[in-house]
C-alpha positions as CSV (number, residue, x, y, z in Angstrom):
1,X,-26.7,-3.2,-3.3
2,X,-24.8,-5.8,-1.3
3,X,-23.2,-4.9,2.1
4,X,-19.7,-6.3,2.1
5,X,-16.5,-6.1,4.1
6,X,-13.0,-6.3,2.8
7,X,-9.8,-6.6,4.8
8,X,-6.3,-6.0,3.4
9,X,-3.5,-7.2,5.7
10,X,-0.1,-6.1,4.5
11,X,3.4,-5.9,5.8
12,X,2.9,-2.6,7.6
13,X,-0.8,-2.0,8.1
14,X,-4.2,-3.8,8.2
15,X,-7.2,-2.0,6.8
16,X,-10.9,-2.5,6.7
17,X,-13.5,-1.3,4.3
18,X,-17.3,-1.9,4.8
19,X,-19.3,-0.7,1.8
20,X,-22.5,-1.2,-0.1
21,X,-21.6,-2.4,-3.6
22,X,-23.7,-2.8,-6.7
23,X,-22.5,-6.1,-8.2
24,X,-23.3,-5.2,-11.8
25,X,-22.3,-1.5,-12.0
26,X,-19.4,-1.6,-9.5
27,X,-20.8,1.4,-7.7
28,X,-19.4,1.6,-4.2
29,X,-20.8,3.5,-1.2
30,X,-18.3,3.6,1.6
31,X,-19.7,3.1,5.1
32,X,-16.5,2.6,7.1
33,X,-12.8,2.7,6.2
34,X,-10.0,2.4,8.8
35,X,-6.4,1.6,9.1
36,X,-4.2,0.3,11.9
37,X,-0.4,0.1,11.8
38,X,0.5,-3.4,13.1
39,X,3.9,-4.0,11.4
40,X,3.1,-7.7,10.7
41,X,6.2,-7.9,8.6
42,X,8.5,-6.9,11.5
43,X,11.8,-8.8,11.0
44,X,10.4,-11.2,8.3
45,X,13.1,-10.2,5.8
46,X,15.8,-11.3,8.3
47,X,14.1,-14.2,10.1
48,X,11.6,-15.6,7.6
49,X,9.0,-15.7,10.4
50,X,6.2,-13.6,11.8
51,X,7.2,-12.3,15.2
52,X,4.9,-13.2,18.2
53,X,4.4,-9.5,19.1
54,X,3.5,-8.6,15.5
55,X,0.9,-11.4,15.4
56,X,-0.7,-10.1,18.6
57,X,-0.9,-6.6,17.3
58,X,-2.6,-7.9,14.1
59,X,-5.0,-10.1,16.1
60,X,-5.9,-7.1,18.3
61,X,-6.8,-5.1,15.2
62,X,-8.8,-8.1,13.8
63,X,-10.9,-8.2,17.1
64,X,-11.7,-4.5,16.7
65,X,-12.6,-4.9,13.0
66,X,-14.9,-7.9,13.9
67,X,-17.0,-5.5,16.1
68,X,-17.3,-3.0,13.2
69,X,-18.3,-5.7,10.7
70,X,-20.9,-7.0,13.1
71,X,-22.3,-3.6,14.0
72,X,-22.7,-2.6,10.3
73,X,-24.2,-5.9,9.3
74,X,-21.9,-6.8,6.4
75,X,-23.3,-9.9,4.6
76,X,-19.9,-11.1,3.2
77,X,-16.3,-10.7,4.2
78,X,-13.1,-11.3,2.3
79,X,-9.8,-11.2,4.1
80,X,-6.7,-10.8,1.8
81,X,-3.2,-11.1,3.1
82,X,-0.2,-9.9,1.2
83,X,3.5,-9.7,1.2
84,X,4.6,-10.5,4.8
85,X,2.3,-13.5,5.2
86,X,3.4,-14.9,1.8
87,X,7.0,-14.9,2.9
88,X,6.7,-16.3,6.5
89,X,7.5,-19.9,7.5
90,X,4.9,-19.8,10.3
91,X,2.0,-18.3,8.3
92,X,-0.2,-21.1,9.7
93,X,-0.2,-19.3,13.1
94,X,-1.5,-16.2,11.3
95,X,-4.1,-18.1,9.4
96,X,-5.4,-19.9,12.4
97,X,-5.6,-16.8,14.5
98,X,-7.6,-14.9,11.8
99,X,-10.1,-17.8,11.4
100,X,-10.7,-17.9,15.2
101,X,-11.4,-14.2,15.4
102,X,-13.2,-13.4,12.1
103,X,-14.5,-16.8,11.0
104,X,-12.9,-16.6,7.5
105,X,-9.6,-17.9,6.3
106,X,-7.2,-15.2,5.0
107,X,-6.4,-15.6,1.4
108,X,-2.7,-15.4,1.0
109,X,-2.8,-14.0,-2.6
110,X,0.0,-13.9,-5.2
111,X,1.6,-10.7,-6.2
112,X,-0.2,-10.8,-9.5
113,X,-3.6,-11.1,-7.7
114,X,-2.6,-8.2,-5.5
115,X,-1.8,-6.1,-8.5
116,X,-5.1,-6.8,-10.2
117,X,-7.1,-5.9,-7.1
118,X,-5.1,-2.6,-6.8
119,X,-5.7,-1.7,-10.4
120,X,-9.4,-2.4,-10.2
121,X,-9.8,-0.4,-7.0
122,X,-7.7,2.6,-8.1
123,X,-9.0,3.1,-11.7
124,X,-12.7,2.4,-11.1
125,X,-13.5,6.2,-10.9
126,X,-11.0,7.3,-13.6
127,X,-12.4,8.1,-17.0
128,X,-10.7,8.2,-20.4
129,X,-8.9,5.8,-22.6
130,X,-5.3,6.6,-21.5
131,X,-3.0,3.8,-20.6
132,X,-2.2,3.8,-16.9
133,X,0.6,2.5,-14.8
134,X,-0.7,1.8,-11.3
135,X,1.9,1.6,-8.6
136,X,1.1,0.3,-5.1
137,X,4.0,0.8,-2.8
138,X,3.5,-1.4,0.3
139,X,5.5,-2.3,3.3
140,X,7.1,-5.5,1.8
141,X,6.4,-5.3,-1.9
142,X,5.4,-3.0,-4.7
143,X,3.0,-3.8,-7.4
144,X,3.2,-2.5,-11.0
145,X,0.1,-2.8,-13.3
146,X,-0.4,-1.5,-16.8
147,X,-3.8,-1.3,-18.4
148,X,-6.8,0.8,-19.2
149,X,-10.1,-0.8,-18.3
150,X,-8.5,-4.2,-17.8
151,X,-5.1,-5.3,-16.6
152,X,-2.7,-5.9,-19.5
153,X,0.4,-6.8,-17.4
154,X,1.3,-7.0,-13.8
155,X,4.3,-7.7,-11.6
156,X,5.0,-7.7,-7.9
157,X,8.6,-7.1,-6.7
158,X,10.0,-7.3,-3.2
159,X,10.7,-3.6,-2.5
160,X,8.6,-1.9,0.2
161,X,9.1,0.8,2.8
162,X,9.5,-1.6,5.7
163,X,11.6,-4.2,3.9
164,X,14.0,-1.6,2.6
165,X,14.3,0.3,5.9
166,X,15.0,-2.9,7.9
167,X,17.5,-4.0,5.2
168,X,19.6,-0.8,4.9
169,X,18.9,1.9,7.5
170,X,21.0,2.0,10.6
171,X,21.2,5.8,11.2
172,X,18.8,8.6,11.6
173,X,18.6,10.3,9.2
174,X,20.0,7.6,6.8
175,X,23.6,8.2,5.6
176,X,24.2,8.8,2.0
177,X,25.5,5.3,1.6
178,X,22.3,3.9,3.1
179,X,20.1,6.0,0.8
180,X,22.2,4.8,-2.2
181,X,21.7,1.2,-1.1
182,X,17.9,1.7,-1.1
183,X,18.1,3.3,-4.5
184,X,20.1,0.4,-5.9
185,X,17.6,-2.1,-4.7
186,X,14.7,-0.1,-6.2
187,X,16.5,0.3,-9.5
188,X,17.2,-3.4,-9.7
189,X,13.5,-4.1,-8.9
190,X,12.4,-1.7,-11.6
191,X,14.5,-3.6,-14.1
192,X,12.9,-6.8,-13.0
193,X,9.4,-5.3,-13.2
194,X,10.1,-3.9,-16.7
195,X,10.8,-7.4,-17.9
196,X,7.1,-8.2,-17.5
197,X,5.3,-4.8,-17.4
198,X,6.0,-2.1,-20.0
199,X,6.3,0.6,-17.4
200,X,7.6,3.1,-19.8
201,X,4.6,3.0,-22.1
202,X,1.8,4.4,-19.9
203,X,0.4,7.9,-20.3
204,X,-0.7,8.3,-16.7
205,X,1.0,7.2,-13.4
206,X,-1.3,6.4,-10.6
207,X,0.1,6.0,-7.1
208,X,-1.5,4.1,-4.2
209,X,-1.0,3.4,-0.5
210,X,0.4,5.1,2.5
211,X,3.9,6.1,1.2
212,X,2.3,7.8,-1.8
213,X,-0.6,9.5,0.1
214,X,1.8,10.7,2.8
215,X,4.2,12.3,0.3
216,X,1.2,13.9,-1.4
217,X,-0.1,15.3,1.9
218,X,3.3,16.8,2.7
219,X,3.6,18.2,-0.9
220,X,0.1,19.8,-0.5
221,X,1.1,21.4,2.8
222,X,-1.9,20.0,4.6
223,X,-2.2,20.9,8.3
224,X,-3.7,17.5,8.9
225,X,-4.4,14.3,6.9
226,X,-7.4,14.9,4.6
227,X,-8.3,12.0,2.3
228,X,-10.7,14.1,0.3
229,X,-8.0,16.6,-0.7
230,X,-5.5,13.8,-1.3
231,X,-7.7,11.6,-3.4
232,X,-7.0,12.3,-7.1
233,X,-4.5,15.1,-6.3
234,X,-1.8,15.5,-8.9
235,X,1.7,15.8,-7.5
236,X,4.4,16.9,-9.9
237,X,7.7,15.1,-10.2
238,X,9.5,18.1,-8.8
239,X,7.3,18.0,-5.7
240,X,8.0,14.3,-5.2
241,X,11.8,15.0,-5.4
242,X,11.5,18.0,-3.1
243,X,9.6,16.1,-0.4
244,X,12.0,13.1,-0.7
245,X,15.0,15.4,-0.2
246,X,13.3,17.0,2.8
247,X,12.6,13.7,4.4
248,X,16.1,12.4,3.8
249,X,17.5,15.4,5.7
250,X,15.1,15.0,8.6
251,X,15.5,13.3,12.0
252,X,12.9,11.0,13.5
253,X,11.7,13.8,15.8
254,X,11.4,16.2,12.9
255,X,9.3,13.7,10.9
256,X,7.2,12.9,13.9
257,X,6.3,16.6,14.1
258,X,4.9,16.6,10.6
259,X,1.1,16.2,11.3
260,X,0.2,14.3,8.2
261,X,2.7,11.5,8.9
262,X,1.0,8.6,10.8
263,X,3.1,7.7,13.8
264,X,3.5,4.2,12.4
265,X,5.1,5.5,9.2
266,X,7.6,7.9,10.8
267,X,10.5,5.4,10.6
268,X,9.7,4.0,7.1
269,X,8.5,7.0,5.1
270,X,11.9,7.9,3.9
271,X,12.3,4.5,2.1
272,X,8.8,4.8,0.7
273,X,9.5,8.3,-0.7
274,X,12.7,7.1,-2.3
275,X,10.7,4.2,-4.0
276,X,8.2,6.7,-5.3
277,X,10.8,9.1,-6.6
278,X,12.8,6.4,-8.4
279,X,9.6,5.2,-10.1
280,X,8.6,8.7,-11.2
281,X,12.1,9.4,-12.6
282,X,12.4,5.9,-14.3
283,X,9.1,6.2,-16.2
284,X,9.6,9.9,-16.9
285,X,6.2,10.9,-15.5
286,X,5.6,14.6,-15.2
287,X,3.2,13.9,-12.2
288,X,1.6,11.2,-10.2
289,X,-2.2,11.0,-9.7
290,X,-2.8,10.0,-6.1
291,X,-5.6,7.6,-5.3
292,X,-7.1,6.8,-1.9
293,X,-8.9,3.9,-3.5
294,X,-6.7,0.9,-4.0
295,X,-6.5,-2.9,-3.3
296,X,-9.1,-2.5,-0.5
297,X,-11.7,-1.2,-2.9
298,X,-10.8,-4.0,-5.4
299,X,-11.3,-6.6,-2.7
300,X,-14.7,-5.2,-1.8
301,X,-15.8,-5.1,-5.4
302,X,-14.7,-8.7,-5.8
303,X,-16.8,-9.8,-2.9
304,X,-20.0,-8.4,-4.5
């Protein structure tokens, strides 16, 4: 086994996984997994630049992660940066800060690479020969991947819970017009994704990342976030619709009072739920299989 660390820095959150990985079998023993909401993509859709306060929040999380990596003795580290840092004019400030703190240069990967990592991480424990559509709903982008043991087709599109919230939402809760604007963007992005990825042909829909796991936790009625109960839970299309409608009718205070919603997701979970619902309805999936294993696990496996 090789002890490795993987960091996934997205638009809304930065996450760390330290694990022992067998490089041949792909077996992974998790030692530490944590997430910090840093909102690196704050304002990027409007300004094209990473905000100074967003960079500082991200660097503070990197400093904390550096201590964990050192304490657990990880031999290798891979830092992957996704949507927000792909889009920003001043991404050199981000790269230089990460190098100074962690000693590695963040890899600003393409959407296709992001999709491949997500697929590998999410499906490693799933058995069977069914064709799967893996959907990773992030803060700035959403990845669509179809395959079984290997990726057949992948596409990243610029819809995510942070990007859509910043672009369309001005009221709390959103007005009907604002919700419709989000849906219109998601449907256009689904048309775009379908040009590359046969999203209607998969037998199983697998959903990843915070928007999906949060909707699942609400649907399951959990009193607190429990990753073991959420991992591989099956949430019906009707449950996805019900939770989305509930969130659309809720105020910020009402959402904040739901214990399974992370404080950093309270203002963006509505858009994330709409994205998930639109995907479920577009592909005609009776349910979504929820995975707590995602791009982060794919990164760790790639290191080993």
